[in-house]
N, C-alpha and C positions, 0 to 999 in steps of 0.2 A: 641465347646469353652474348649479349653488347659492352661494351667495356667503352670508356669514351675515348682512348686513345686505340683500342683494338676491337672491330668487327668480324663479330664468329657467326660465319654461315654452312646451313648444311642442305646442298640441293642434293641429294644418297642418286649416285654411290659416292660423291664426291663432299670433301669441307674446305671448308675458306678461313684462311684467316689473314686477314686485313689488318697490316698497322695503319694507324690513323691519325696521322701529324702530320699532313700535305704541306700546312706551311711552316713546318720544322724541316722538310726534308724526310718527315717518318723518322729522326732521330729517336732513342728511347725515354722513357718514361717510368719507373717502377708499374705507376699503371699498366702503360702497353704489354710489360713483361710479365704482371701476374697474367694478364687474360691472355697471351700467347702459350703461359703454361698450363692453364687452367682448359683451354682450347683444347690443348695437345692430347691431356687426358682422355677430355668428356670424347676427343674423335678415336683416340686409341681403344676406348669400350665401348664404342657404340657399334655393335656388330653388323649395321648398315653403312658405315661407314669403310670405302678401302681404299682410298687414295685423300693426299692429306697437299692442299697448294697454300704456300705463306707469298703474300705480295704485297706491296707499300701503295696506299692510295694517291692520287695525284701523279705527277712526273720525278718520281723518286723510291726508289724501291726501302732504301733506311741508310741513315748517316750515322749509327752507331751512338754512340754515348751524346749527350748532350752537352755542348758546349761551357752552357751557361752554369751548368753542374759542376761543371771541373772547377771553373774560373771563381766558383763560390766556395770552395772546401769543400763540397759533402765528398767528392772522390777524391781523397789526398790520404794518406796512410791507410790507415786499418780501414775508413771510411771505404775503402777502394777494393780493399780483401773481401769485404763483406757485403759490398755492394754485386762484386763478380762472383764469389762462391754462394752466394744466397738466392740473387736474381736471375743474371746472366748466365753461369754457366750450367744449373740444372737443367735450359733449353736445349742444348747439345747432348746432355746426358737422357734426356727426353727422347728427343726424334731417334738416338737411335737404340733404347729399349723399346720402344712404341711397337717394330714390327709391322705397321705400315709402311707404303712408299708415300715420300714428300717432295712436293715438286716446287722448288722457287720459282717465282714467277716475276723477272727481273725487269724494270723499267724504271731508266737513270740510273744516278750513283748508286752504288753499294758498293759503301765507303767502310772503314774502320770496324767497327762490332757489326754492322749490315752487312761488310765483305764477310767474315767469321760465320753470320748464319747462313747465307747462303751454301758456303760451302759445305756447313754442319747437314744441309737438306741433301736428299741422295740423289737428284737429277736438278739441273737448273735449265730453263728455256729462258733468254735472253732477249728486249726489243731491240734493235738496229742501233738506238741509242742510247741504249744502256753502258753502264762508265763503272767499273770495277779501279781499288784502290784501298789496300791496308794503309790506311793515312796512318799510323800510330807512330811508326818513325819519325814523322813529322812535328808532332807534338812530345817525340824525347818518352814514348813509351814503348812497347811493347804486344805482340797480338796473345790476347784475353779470352778471348769467347772460341777458342778452338782452332783460330786459323792457321798455326804455327803445328797442328797434329794434322789435320785435312788436308790442308794445302801440297807439302809433298806428299800423301799419299796417292794427291791426281795427277801430280806434273815432274813428281821428282825432288829429291833436296835439291840438288842447282839449281833449278828454276824457281822455286819455291823460294830459295834465297836469294834469287834476283829479284822476283814482285815485292819482298818482305821487306830487304835492305833497301831498297832502291827510292821506295814509295812510289812510285811509278804509276799512273792513271794508266789502265788498260782498256781498251773500245772493246765493242761487245767482240769483233772481228778477230784482233789479237787473244779474247776470255778464250773462244773458241779453236783457234788455232792453236793455244796452248794447253789447249784440255780442260781446262777449267769450266767451261760451260759442255749442253749439250746440242744445242740448238740454235739458231740468232735467228729471226722473225721480225718482219715489219711492225713499227711500234704498234699499229693501229691493227694488226692481229694480234697482239699478240696473247689476249683476253680468252678468244675462240682457240689460237695454237695449243695454249696451253691446258685448256679441259680437254682436244681433240686427243693429247700425250698423257693425260690424265685415264681418259676411257682408253685406249688403245689398254693399258694395264688393267683398267679397272673391270673387262671384259671377263676375265680369268678368277680361277676362284681363291677367296681370299686364303685360306689356311697356305696354299700353296703360294701365293704373293708373299706373306709373311715369312714362311718357311726357306725362301730365293733370298729373301733380305739378307734374313738371318745366315745364310751360307755365305755370303760373302761378305758380311763384319767377320765371324767367324774364322773363313781361311784367311784375312789379312791377319790375324793375332795366334794363330797357330802354327804346330809343324801340321806337315801332311796327316802323319798317321792320326793324330788327334784330332782333323777336321773329318777323313773319314769315315771317324766312327760315331763321332759325333753324327754327319748325313746318313749313316745306316739306320741310327735310331728315327733321326726324320722321318725319312722316310717310310718303316717301319710303321710309324704313327700315319703320315699322309695316305695310305694305303686303304686305311680304317675309315675314312670321313667319308661321308657322303660326296661330298663334291668330287671325289678321286671317281667313284663307282660311276657316276652321274656323265661326267664325261669321257671316260673307260665306253661304256655302253653309247653313247654314241659316236663313237671314232669306228667299231664294230659297226653299226649300223652303215656308216657311211662306206664303211669296205667289203659289206658284203658277211660278216660273219655275226654270227649266231651265238650269243650267250651260254654259259657249259649250264644245263638244269640244276637247279637247288637241290633236285630231286635226290 
């Protein structure tokens, strides 16, 4: 599936969603957002895909909303409400619901809505030349794509307020030190290191990956008792999977244990 502003590729067990407006620093278009949403749904339901990577073409990750659309009046009043609810905000909702791990591979600016998109991913790896900025206060707005939800969960309310209210630009090193991103790598190694991170994850059974991601998101929203009850049910289901039994037998063989006879 290829869209004009979004390129979707699969190289099993990985899927790649590439924002494709390099001349505009990959600023959003409705076609790009549609392609991103549809690609996420396809990857979610493809049993051969274990990890999804979101990246930008050229020397930027994403600049967020296109300033031309704002100047034209398309994103004013109810137009902004519709744009966010029907196009932008369904992306973080889909990212959380899909279960499979999603990595943001960030090269160059991740600004405004692009910063929000990176935060909505499960993991973030960035090149040394990546920069991060919640530009919304610079144009008299506020984060509408999930930045206000995800950032304090990553770095705490105080630090998040500092980043969001000052509108300052963070270098990759600063973003790493603050806890916004997981790894910083040289720009010419970003693609390779992103794939390596993805394959570190993809070597494990898909049901386990999905249940582990759900465990963290559930734990962030539940009390301890409710979370433990939820996880006991999840593990009960996982013990019945072929993947668990295969892994268990491999471990038994390594340590010289013979599985009990089924007779």
